[in-house]
N, C-alpha and C positions, 0 to 999 in steps of 0.2 A: 704161614706166609709172613715174612717180615716186610718192613717198609721198602727196602731195596727191591725185593721180589714183586711187590705190588706196583712199584713204579715201572718195572720192566714189563709187567703184564699190561698195564695201562698203555705204555708206549707201543706195544705190539698190537693190541686190539684197536686202539684209536688212531693208529698210523701217525704217531707223534714221536719226536725225538725224546730221549730219556730226560733231557733237561726240561723240555716243555711239560712232560708228564709229571716230573718232580715239582715244578712250579704249580701245576694244576692241583696236585695233591696237597701241597702246602697251603694254597689258597683255600681249598675246601676245609682243611683242618683249622685254619685261621678263622674262617667264617663261622664254623661251629663253636669254637672257643669264645669268640666275641659275642655271639648270640646267647650262649649259656651264661656268660658273665653278666649279661643284662637281664637274667632270669627269664629268657625266652626259651623257645624250643624249636628244633629243626625237624621237620617232617618230610621224609622222602617216601612218597606213596609207593607201596609195594615192597619197600626195603625196611623202613622202620622210623622210629622217632628218638631223637636225642633230647633229653630234658634234664633239669636240675631238680633234685629232691632234697628236702631238709631232714637230716638225721637228728633226733632229739638228744639232749644231754642224757648221760646214763652213768651208772656206776659199774666199773670194771674191776678186774682183779689182777694184780701184778703176779705173773706166773712164777717168778723167782721167790718172792717173799710171801705170797698169799695175801698181801695187804690190799684193802679196798682202795681204789683210786677213782677220781672223778674224770670222766671223759666229756670234753666240751661238745656242744652241738656243732654240726658241720653241714655244709652244703656238698652234696656228692652228685657227680654226673651219672645219669642212667641211660640205658639204651633199651627200648622196647621194640622187638622185631615185628615187622608187618606180616600180614598173612602170606603174601607171595614168597617171602624169605623162608617162613616156616614151612610152607609147602615144598619149596625147593630142597630143603634139608631132609625132609621126611620121605 
């Protein structure tokens, strides 16, 4: 499912126009981004948790030359599914 299909699904299930569903989805995505930038987490009970994790600096290898390169530390977004989501999938 892509973003357009998700907006269509939301508009159908919530009885909203596609424009309203699109704005609601954008607002949700914006709220998650803003919270993660502030090093917070977003927890939706039964669905899951969005959080930021720090990846340590490490040594990698250039696949073309085989030369060792340094990879900087980075902050990466993570999603941990909740129990209800796991149960729905299985």
